[in-house]
Backbone as a ProteinNet text record, in pm:
[ID]
protein_1_A
[PRIMARY]
MTETAELPPAPDEARKVFGEYFPEAVRYAELLADAGVRRGLIGPREVPRLWERHLLNCAVLSEAVPQGVTVCDVGSGAGLPGIPLALVRRDLNITLLEPLLRRTNFLNEAVELLGLDHVTVVRGRAEEVLGTLPPVHVVTARAVAPLDRLAGWGVPLLRPYGEMLALKGDTAEEEIQGARAALSKLGVVDTSVLQVGEGVVDPMSTVVRVEVGESPGGVRFAAKRAKAARTGRARRRR
[TERTIARY]
-634.3	-461.7	-516.9	-521.8	-555.4	-442.9	-583.9	-524.9	-495.3	-391.7	-314.3	-348.8	-426.3	-440.4	-342.3	-355.5	-199.8	-233.7	-133.5	-137.4	-149.4	-261.2	-250.5	-136.7	-43.2	24.4	-11.5	49.6	50.5	-44.4	-187.7	-240.5	-137.8	-156.3	-120.9	-118.6	-220	-281.1	-227.1	-154.5	-39.6	82	132.6	288.6	249.3	116.1	99.6	97.1	26.6	-12.6	134.1	201.7	277	444.3	440.4	560.3	690.5	770.2	921.9	913.8	781.5	775.9	702.8	687.5	634.9	722.5	805.7	866.2	845	848.2	791.7	674.9	582.2	422	392.1	454.7	468	523.4	631.6	687.9	550.1	487.3	367.7	305.1	242.1	154.9	190	328.1	329.3	342.5	396.3	422.5	238.5	140.7	16.1	-11.2	20.3	-26.8	45.5	116.4	229.3	181.8	250.9	272.8	107.3	87.9	-102.3	-172.4	-176.9	-285.5	-203.2	-95.1	-95.9	-63	-107.9	-119	-235.7	-334.7	-459.5	-527.5	-387	-431.5	-526.9	-520.6	-618.4	-648.2	-750.4	-843.3	-790.6	-759	-735.9	-782.8	-911.8	-986.1	-977.3	-894.9	-876.1	-766.6	-692.4	-540.8	-544.7	-659.1	-678.5	-728.3	-784.8	-805.5	-755.5	-592.7	-529.1	-472.2	-493.2	-433.9	-560.2	-621.7	-773.3	-838.5	-846.6	-956.3	-901.5	-769.2	-691.5	-586.2	-445.8	-359.1	-389.9	-471.6	-473.6	-603.1	-720.6	-808.1	-796.4	-661.9	-626	-509.7	-454.4	-333.1	-382.1	-538.8	-607.2	-669.3	-646.9	-684.4	-553.7	-470.7	-365.9	-393.5	-488.2	-571.3	-657.1	-717.6	-756.4	-685.1	-565.4	-439.8	-343.6	-356	-250.3	-126.5	-16.4	70	136.8	251	309.8	312.6	177.6	137.8	131.8	123.7	136.6	-23.3	-13.9	-90.3	-69.9	-221.2	-237.2	-318.6	-269.9	-380	-423.6	-574.1	-653	-678.4	-645.9	-675.2	-616.5	-463.5	-426.1	-392.1	-397	-464.4	-303.1	-377.3	-221.1	-153.5	-207.5	-137.4	-258.3	-320.9	-428	-552.2	-509.1	-481.7	-320.2	-243.6	-136.9	3.9	6.4	79.1	108.7	-4.9	-12.7	-5.8	-83	-30.8	87	159.9	296.6	394.4	380.9	442.6	438.7	302	279.1	281.8	359.8	363.2	445.2	577.2	704.5	690.6	639.2	622.9	506.5	487.6	395.2	482.8	408.7	500.8	352.3	348.7	280.9	303.2	183.3	211.2	106.5	134.3	23.6	-27.1	-145.7	-170.1	-285.3	-223.7	-292.5	-265.6	-375.4	-331.8	-311.3	-305.2	-296.4	-167.6	-93.8	86.7	113.8	89.9	63.1	92.7	-44.4	-25.3	70.7	123.9	225.9	366.7	372.3	502.1	491.1	377.3	362.3	413.7	371.3	314.7	531.1	579.8	727.2	801.9	743	857.1	825.6	671.9	677	733.6	720.8	789.6	945.7	992.7	1154.8	1216.9	1063.5	1119.3	1080.3	994.6	989.4	1047.6	1157.7	1239.7	1178.9	1048	923.9	1000.4	1078.2	1156.3	1077.2	1012.5	839.1	781.3	750.2	665.8	680.9	578.1	594.2	531.1	522.5	432.1	419.7	284	282.4	141.9	186.7	96.3	6.1	-122.3	-216.8	-307.8	-449.3	-599.9	-569.5	-647.9	-659.9	-692.2	-745.8	-819.4	-732.9	-584.5	-493.5	-380.5	-335.6	-233.9	-284.9	-415	-450.1	-398	-313.6	-210.6	-81.7	-68.2	98.5	143	51.5	76.7	29.9	112	110.9	2.7	-96.8	-187.8	-150.2	-229.6	-183.6	-303.9	-240.1	-310	-451.8	-431.2	-532.1	-531	-654.3	-627.7	-713.8	-659.9	-752.3	-760.5	-861.3	-906.4	-983	-972.2	-1047.4	-1112.9	-1276.5	-1359.4	-1279.9	-1271.2	-1315.4	-1423.1	-1503.3	-1594.6	-1727.5	-1844.7	-1957.7	-1878.5	-1892.2	-1862.2	-1854.2	-1985.3	-2038	-1879.5	-1881.1	-1761.8	-1635.2	-1600.9	-1494	-1446.7	-1548.6	-1497.1	-1443	-1506.9	-1473.6	-1360.3	-1311.1	-1178.5	-1043	-1105.3	-999.1	-1020.2	-1111.3	-1118	-1026.2	-1058.9	-969.4	-795.1	-743.9	-617.2	-591.4	-677.4	-707	-613.6	-530	-504.5	-657.6	-641.4	-762.4	-735.1	-846	-910.3	-824.8	-808.4	-791.8	-880.2	-881.1	-962.3	-943.9	-1065.1	-1049.6	-1070.3	-994.6	-1061.4	-1101.5	-1224.8	-1241	-1283	-1216	-1284.5	-1389.3	-1504.1	-1617.6	-1698.2	-1820.5	-1902.6	-1999.8	-2074.4	-2169.3	-2285.5	-2270.4	-2368.4	-2275.9	-2217	-2160	-2248.5	-2301	-2429.9	-2508	-2547.8	-2641.7	-2597.3	-2396.6	-2379.5	-2350.4	-2316.5	-2310.8	-2464.1	-2543.2	-2695.5	-2731.3	-2672.6	-2674.4	-2572	-2496.4	-2371.9	-2355.4	-2474.1	-2454.6	-2468.1	-2547.1	-2531.2	-2382.9	-2355.5	-2217	-2109.3	-2111.5	-2031.5	-2037.3	-2151.6	-2142.1	-2087.5	-2107.5	-2020.7	-1926.6	-1860.8	-1688.6	-1621.7	-1705.6	-1651.1	-1617.9	-1709.9	-1706.3	-1744.4	-1710.7	-1836.9	-1846.9	-1806.5	-1817.9	-1850.1	-1867.6	-1887.3	-1914.5	-1809.7	-1893.9	-1838	-1868.8	-1820.4	-1761	-1650.1	-1554	-1575.7	-1520.9	-1463.3	-1356.9	-1252.8	-1113	-1080.8	-973.4	-920.4	-1012.9	-1031.4	-1120.9	-969.3	-1023.2	-926.1	-825.8	-838.9	-763.2	-830	-927.6	-1009.2	-1172.4	-1217	-1361.6	-1453.7	-1553.7	-1585.4	-1475.2	-1481.3	-1421.3	-1393.3	-1292.5	-1297.4	-1382.8	-1457.7	-1560.2	-1476.2	-1490.3	-1405	-1509.6	-1499.1	-1586.9	-1501.5	-1495.5	-1443.3	-1516.7	-1435.7	-1471.4	-1447	-1432.7	-1335.6	-1382.6	-1302.2	-1319.5	-1280.1	-1313.5	-1320	-1187.7	-1168.3	-1073.2	-1064.8	-1164	-1194.4	-1198.9	-1086.9	-1086.9	-1166	-1256.7	-1288.8	-1422.6	-1448.5	-1537.2	-1489.8	-1520	-1485.3	-1432.8	-1467.8	-1441.2	-1316.2	-1281.2	-1187.2	-1039.1	-1092.9	-982.3	-932.1	-1049.2	-987	-880.1	-927	-860.3	-717.6	-733.3	-612.4	-502.1	-544.3	-500.2	-441.8	-504.6	-480.2	-325.3	-374.4	-268.4	-154.6	-131.7	-25.2	66.6	-13.5	49.5	62.8	39	94.6	248.8	246.4	340.3	450.5	400.5	513.5	598.6	479.8	545.5	589.8	590.3	671.4	824.1	831.5	973.6	1062.5	993	1058.7	1122.3	1054.6	1116	1256.9
8446.6	8386.6	8332.3	8380.7	8315.2	8175.6	8073.2	7959.8	7916.9	7890.5	7918.6	7768.1	7741.9	7635.3	7590.2	7445.5	7400.9	7406.4	7423.6	7434.6	7298.6	7269.3	7118.6	7093.8	7006.5	6974.2	7027.1	7122.1	7116.3	7018.3	7047.8	6940.3	6939.6	6820.3	6801.3	6945.7	6963	7056.3	7198.1	7215.1	7341.1	7323.2	7178.9	7174.2	7193.8	7162.5	7158.8	7333.8	7395.2	7525.7	7614.2	7615.4	7696.6	7652.6	7501.6	7458.1	7453.3	7547.9	7566	7639.1	7733.5	7817.5	7736	7639.7	7541.8	7565.5	7548.9	7614.2	7780.5	7852.2	7983.4	7988.2	7886.1	7922.9	7825.6	7737.4	7711.6	7761.2	7871.5	7968.7	8088.9	8109.4	8241	8193.7	8026.5	7942.6	7946.8	7948.2	7905	8046.3	8196.3	8329.7	8347.7	8337.7	8390.2	8283.7	8169.3	8086	8109.2	8164.4	8233.8	8401.3	8469.7	8579.5	8666.7	8621.1	8677.1	8653.8	8536.9	8481	8581.4	8623.6	8673.5	8849.1	8908	9043.1	9046.2	8967.5	8988.8	9030.5	8983	8963.7	8890.5	8779.3	8620	8571.9	8512.5	8436.3	8273.3	8269	8158.7	8058	8079	7928.1	7962.9	8058.6	8018.1	7924	7860.4	7830.2	7689.9	7586.2	7485.5	7442.2	7585.3	7616.4	7729	7727.1	7827.4	7772.9	7660.9	7638.5	7641.1	7531.1	7571.8	7698.4	7751.1	7874.1	8022.6	8012.9	8095.8	8128.7	8049.8	8019.6	7992.5	7888.1	7817.5	7895.5	7940.5	8055.7	8187.7	8207.7	8348.8	8326.5	8204.8	8164.2	8159.3	8062.4	8026.5	8172.7	8293.8	8423.1	8399.9	8375.7	8408.9	8351.9	8275.3	8200.9	8318	8439.2	8538.7	8690.6	8685.7	8742	8771.6	8876.3	8876.9	8814.8	8832.3	8798	8970.4	8977.3	9085.7	9190.1	9252.4	9330.9	9414.3	9505	9558.2	9563.8	9546.6	9467.6	9560.6	9607.5	9660.9	9635.3	9543	9472.9	9556.6	9577.5	9703.4	9640.5	9724.5	9655.8	9540.1	9531.7	9411	9279	9365.4	9312.8	9217.5	9097	8968.7	8947.5	9031.8	8984.7	8852.5	8877.6	8822.8	8878.8	8881.9	8772.5	8834.1	8885.9	8952.5	8862.8	8832.5	8738.3	8601.7	8529.7	8399.5	8409.8	8550.2	8570.1	8598.7	8685.7	8681.4	8579.8	8464.8	8373.1	8218.8	8257.8	8181.6	8254.4	8387.5	8478.6	8574.3	8521.3	8647.3	8718.3	8698.7	8800.7	8924.3	8956.3	9059	9174.5	9269.4	9413.4	9419.5	9408.8	9404.1	9501.1	9568.2	9645.4	9592.3	9605.9	9561.9	9699.2	9763.7	9856.2	9826.3	9866.4	9856.1	9990.4	10047	10173	10169.6	9997.6	10001	9975.6	10048.8	10015.9	9873.3	9801.6	9745.6	9610.2	9632.1	9514.1	9575.5	9665.6	9668	9670.7	9689.5	9604.1	9460.5	9378.5	9257.6	9200.6	9334.9	9274.6	9275.5	9370.3	9443.2	9322.2	9238.8	9130.3	8999.9	8965.6	8847.6	8893.3	9018.6	9020.5	9001.8	9065	9032.1	8872.3	8794.5	8666.7	8565.4	8625.4	8515.8	8522.4	8641.2	8752.9	8753.7	8822.3	8886.1	9003.2	9004.3	9151.1	9196	9128.6	9202.8	9283.5	9289.6	9302.1	9411.8	9498.2	9650.2	9652.2	9738.1	9741.8	9885.8	9942.7	10098	10105.6	10219.6	10201.2	10367	10354.3	10397.9	10372.7	10453.5	10440.6	10454.3	10382.8	10446.5	10543.5	10616.2	10756.6	10860	10817.8	10883.6	10858.9	10704.6	10721.2	10768.7	10804.2	10809	10936.5	10921.1	11051.2	10999	10965.2	10941.6	10772.3	10652.2	10573.6	10530.4	10506.7	10477.4	10422.3	10442.2	10365.9	10226.7	10133.7	9945.9	9894.3	9780.3	9703.7	9656.6	9631	9538.3	9558.5	9588.5	9608.4	9466.4	9382.3	9304.5	9360.8	9243.3	9293.1	9127.3	9088	8989.6	9056.7	9048.5	9049.9	9175.6	9289.3	9402.1	9526.4	9504.5	9554.9	9530.5	9567.5	9534.4	9654	9594.9	9576.6	9733.5	9799.9	9941.2	10012.5	10002.7	10072.8	10038.2	9949	9851.6	9906.7	9946.6	9951.1	10126.3	10205.9	10323	10388.3	10258.2	10277.6	10210	10142.7	10025.3	10072.8	10107.8	10173.9	10266.2	10395.2	10487.4	10481.9	10380.6	10294.5	10268.5	10266.4	10155.7	10226.7	10174.2	10270.7	10220.7	10298.2	10287.4	10146.7	10101.4	9949.5	9850.9	9867.8	9780.8	9729.6	9633.1	9567.3	9531.4	9557.7	9481.8	9349.9	9251	9139.8	9149.8	9098.7	9058.2	8965.5	8871.8	8769.2	8800.5	8716.9	8749.2	8596.8	8599.7	8459.3	8453.4	8384	8333.6	8450.4	8558.8	8662.4	8785.8	8710.5	8807	8842.6	8801.6	8839.9	8903.2	8916.1	8996	9106.8	9127	9206.8	9311.8	9241.7	9323.3	9398.7	9305.6	9380.1	9559.6	9525.9	9602.1	9734.8	9711.4	9788.7	9843.7	9822.7	9887.3	10022.8	10135.7	10286	10320.3	10281.1	10342.1	10301	10155.1	10125.5	10194.5	10227.7	10300.8	10430.8	10506.6	10627.8	10685.2	10522.7	10516.5	10450.3	10462.7	10448.1	10261.3	10199.5	10043.1	10039.5	9937.4	9918.5	9774.5	9686.8	9527.2	9467.5	9380.3	9312.6	9163.7	9059.5	8931.2	8879.2	8686.4	8659.3	8561.4	8531.6	8402.7	8299.5	8159.9	8018.8	8012.9	8002.9	7985.7	7880.6	7791.7	7704.7	7531.1	7545.2	7414.3	7292.9	7170.1	7077.6	7130.2	7219.3	7292.9	7321.8	7397.1	7406.5	7376.3	7340.5	7295.8	7380.8	7451.9	7459.6	7591.2	7639.7	7711.1	7815.9	7903	8053.6	8145.1	8233.4	8334.4	8442.8	8493.4	8604.8	8763.1	8829.1	8934.6	8993.2	9025.7	9102.5	9215.5	9315.2	9459.1	9540.7	9544.5	9643.5	9738.5	9862.2	9965.7	10030.3	10142.6	10156.6	10298	10441.6	10516.8	10603.8	10612.4	10690.7	10632.4	10555.7	10468.2	10585.5	10496.7	10627.5	10734.5	10776.6	10865.6	10977.8	11080.9	11230.7	11312.4	11250.6	11273.1	11270.1	11143.4	11062.9	11126.6	11158.6	11185.8	11341.4	11435.7	11570.2	11546.5	11436.9	11461.9	11379.2	11284.5	11251.8	11363.8	11416	11534.6	11621	11688.6	11783.6	11718.9	11567	11495.4	11510.2	11497.4	11496.6	11627.1	11687	11822.4	11894.7	11812.3	11838.1	11798.9	11630.6	11588.9	11609.4	11687.4	11733.8	11872.4	11949.7	12068.6	12033.1	11976.9	11957.3	11877.7	11773.3	11747.2	11849.2	11973.5	12053.3	12170.1	12161.5	12235.6	12214.2
24014.4	23937.8	23778.8	23657.7	23537.8	23544.3	23481.7	23499.6	23315.9	23329.3	23138.5	23121.2	23019	22933.2	22834.1	22793.4	22751	22600.3	22529.3	22392.9	22306.7	22268.5	22200.3	22094.9	22050.8	21924.4	21811.5	21739.4	21589.8	21519.6	21453.2	21318.4	21250.4	21150.4	21020.5	20936.8	20921.7	20834.8	20845.8	20970.9	20976.8	20944.7	20926	20868.1	20678.9	20641.8	20540.5	20446.4	20597.3	20482.1	20559.5	20643.3	20666.9	20640.1	20605	20524.7	20580.1	20497.2	20570.4	20696.6	20729.5	20802.7	20930.4	20917.7	21038.3	21173.6	21197.9	21318.2	21400.6	21274.8	21321.2	21377.4	21310.7	21322.9	21513.2	21503.3	21659.5	21756.3	21696.1	21823.5	21857.1	21757.9	21789.7	21818.2	21795.7	21868.3	22038.7	22064.2	22199.3	22260.5	22199.3	22223.9	22273.9	22167.8	22196.7	22322.2	22369.7	22459.2	22600.8	22579	22712.8	22711	22665.7	22695.7	22611.6	22529.9	22447.4	22547.6	22644.8	22743.5	22900.4	22928.8	23052.2	22991.5	22905.3	22872.9	22858.6	22823.2	22785.7	22646.1	22538.9	22417.9	22355.6	22416.8	22383.3	22545.2	22524.2	22687.1	22677	22802.3	22827.8	22743.9	22736.2	22666.8	22554	22464.8	22339	22322.5	22436.8	22369.9	22350	22372	22315.5	22163.5	22121.5	22001.5	21943.7	21950.2	21887.8	21788.3	21722.6	21578.1	21467.2	21492.2	21394.6	21405	21511	21524.4	21498	21512.9	21474.1	21405.2	21439.7	21341	21178.8	21188.8	21026.3	20997.1	21065.4	21005	20962.5	20998.4	20938.8	20883.5	20844.5	20711.6	20588.7	20623.7	20489.5	20386.3	20463.4	20403.9	20269.3	20286.1	20199.3	20027.9	20055.9	19917.1	19818.7	19928.6	19849.4	19819.8	19893	19839.2	19747.5	19667	19559.2	19579.9	19479.7	19476	19476.6	19559.1	19595.6	19596.4	19668.6	19683.2	19865.1	19865.5	20046.9	20097.6	20238.3	20280.4	20430.3	20457.7	20621.6	20690.1	20823.6	20883.9	20962.3	20978.5	21055.6	21177.2	21325.7	21428.9	21438.3	21424.6	21446.1	21537.8	21691	21789.4	21830.4	21816.3	21909.1	21739.1	21609.4	21520	21422.2	21447.5	21371.1	21287.1	21178.9	21074.2	21029.7	21023.8	20983.5	20979.9	21134.1	21071.6	21054.9	21089.4	21012.5	20853.8	20802.7	20667.6	20618.1	20699.4	20676	20727.1	20780	20783.9	20659.9	20589.9	20440.6	20339.4	20348.7	20211.1	20184.5	20235.5	20223.6	20098.8	19991.7	19861.3	19909.8	20054.7	20081.4	20184.3	20165.1	20237.6	20305.2	20464.1	20546.3	20642.5	20686.9	20807.4	20914.9	21017.3	21107.4	21211.7	21168	21297.3	21364.7	21469.2	21617.5	21706.3	21797	21852.8	21986.7	22053.2	22184.7	22177.4	22238.4	22291.7	22346.2	22445.3	22493.1	22408.5	22262.1	22175.7	22084.7	22058.5	21975	22029	22154.1	22198.4	22159.1	22197.9	22167.1	22011.5	21963.8	21786.9	21716.4	21782.2	21776.3	21844.4	21938.9	22006.2	21928.7	21859.4	21789.6	21663.6	21585.9	21417.9	21494	21562.9	21587.5	21608.4	21653.2	21713.8	21592.6	21509.2	21385.6	21297.3	21286.7	21167.6	21054.3	21097.8	20973.1	20958	20834.9	20784.8	20677	20632.3	20549	20597.9	20728.2	20824.2	20929	20935.5	21012.6	21052.2	21210.1	21342.9	21311.4	21296	21332.9	21425.2	21525.2	21622.6	21586.5	21601.6	21553.8	21529.1	21503.6	21444	21268.5	21270.6	21085.8	21034.6	21072.3	21053	21126	21205.5	21266.6	21128.6	21075.9	20980.3	20833.4	20794.8	20702	20617.5	20505.7	20422.2	20466.1	20561.2	20597.3	20594.6	20620.4	20551.7	20408.8	20339.2	20219.1	20146.9	20132.9	20028.8	19989.2	20046.8	20003.3	19893.3	19850.2	19760.9	19838.1	19957.8	20064.6	20162	20250.3	20396	20432.3	20553.6	20638.6	20756.6	20800.9	20919.7	20985.5	21111.8	21151.8	21314.9	21303.3	21408	21559.7	21441.9	21455.2	21494.3	21373.7	21371.2	21309.7	21280.9	21202.6	21043.8	20950	20825.6	20779.2	20808.2	20803.5	20840.2	20978.7	21112.3	20990	21020.9	20968.2	20805	20763.4	20590.1	20607.9	20739.9	20737.3	20775.6	20814.9	20863.3	20780.4	20715.1	20647.3	20482.1	20429.5	20254.3	20266.1	20332.3	20296.9	20283.7	20334.9	20343.5	20245.9	20115.3	20013.4	19877.2	19812.2	19660	19604.1	19505	19377	19319.3	19316.7	19297	19389.8	19491.9	19588.3	19645	19737.8	19808.1	19968.7	20033.9	20185.2	20203.5	20307.1	20338.9	20448.6	20464.9	20637.7	20679.5	20748.2	20837.9	20891.4	20844.1	20872.7	20919.8	20968.1	21046.6	20946.8	20982.7	20942.9	20896.2	20990.8	20920.5	20831.8	20711.1	20613.7	20553.1	20499.3	20383.3	20438.8	20576.1	20649.2	20674.5	20709.9	20728.7	20553.8	20485.2	20320.4	20295.4	20287.4	20272	20382.1	20508.3	20629.4	20579.5	20523.1	20554	20346	20293.2	20161.3	20112.9	20222.8	20183.9	20206.8	20303.2	20378.6	20296.7	20212.4	20143.9	20034.8	19978.8	19863.7	19853.2	19950.9	19995.2	20012.5	20011.5	20040.4	19922.1	19780.3	19711	19675.3	19731.4	19681	19589.2	19493.8	19357.9	19387.7	19423	19478.3	19592.1	19613.7	19750	19716.1	19765.3	19726.4	19892.1	19909.8	20032.3	19953.3	20033.7	19984.1	20102	20055	20132.5	20081.4	20215.6	20186.7	20328.6	20251.1	20344.4	20324.6	20206.9	20197.3	20221.9	20304.7	20368.5	20446.4	20517.3	20618.9	20710.7	20739.8	20840.2	20818.2	20904.4	20876.7	21006.5	21032.9	20866.4	20805.5	20680.9	20596.8	20656	20626.2	20669.8	20590.9	20642.9	20570.2	20529.3	20420.1	20365.7	20311.3	20371.7	20260.3	20186.8	20063.8	19989.6	19973.7	19978.7	19953.9	19841.9	19707.9	19597.6	19620.3	19599.9	19508.6	19427.1	19353.2	19238.7	19250.8	19160.7	19161.1	19282.4	19389.2	19467.2	19637.6	19649	19796.1	19921.8	19960.9	20071.3	20029.1	19896.1	19851.7	19817.2	19821.2	19800.4	19943.5	19998.8	20184.6	20162.4	20195.6	20233.9	20140.3	20007.1	19894.6	19956.1	19985.2	20032	20163.8	20254.4	20348.9	20350.3	20268.2	20202.8	20174.5	20052.8	20003.4	20114.6	20217.3	20376.2	20414.6	20417.4	20519.5	20426.7	20291	20217.4	20219.5	20215.5	20204.2	20327.7	20442.8	20592.7	20592.3	20516.4	20570.9	20470.4	20327.6	20252.5	20349.3	20411.9	20419.6	20570.2	20641.9	20753.8	20766.2	20600.4	20561.2	20504.5	20468.8	20438.3	20545.4	20670.2	20768.3	20839.3
[MASK]
++++++++++++++++++++++++++++++++++++++++++++++++++++++++++++++++++++++++++++++++++++++++++++++++++++++++++++++++++++++++++++++++++++++++++++++++++++++++++++++++++++++++++++++++++++++++++++++++++++++++++++++++++++++++++++++++++++++++++++++

């Protein structure tokens, strides 16, 4: 039987970051600490550090996201970083993309509980929704996969000149160096490492920004997107 740790009180920084939606952030933290642990979405040892390591660490990603754009959170899992981002940024149109049913069930419950009308949950893998999910301005991800593999999933979902923002750790620069060849083939034109959350989280959150040109995913994925779009139009005409 799994022993559930107690959720600590929200730190003062949480009130500042989430503002008027602080009560919703508390409800989300409570949901993660309860149903999230029982359903195996997070480990029980993560409960004492839910605020600093998870909610705040993800919410400060908003510093790097432009105003009024569309966002796809790839491999959303328990909703990190998508749900904290949605709580602080009502100007965004966010899709939580997750392949596992038990996780999408949790995400749908969380979205309804928190009243996140600007968030949609989609069950599927990135490669499966290519051509059916409208291309987005920004792809987000956290602890999903190494950068080269993550880019292979996330970059093709972008609009021309969009960007992928991946929350990473201390090895961010090394991952970029190791993924350069793969990124180039995917139509990536620039990469950078950002530090966000100054005065909120310590250490600050590390974000790898991957920017694409006019052909997100490169030539191969452009053809795949076009084929999927044609298939979708043919289905709608039936």
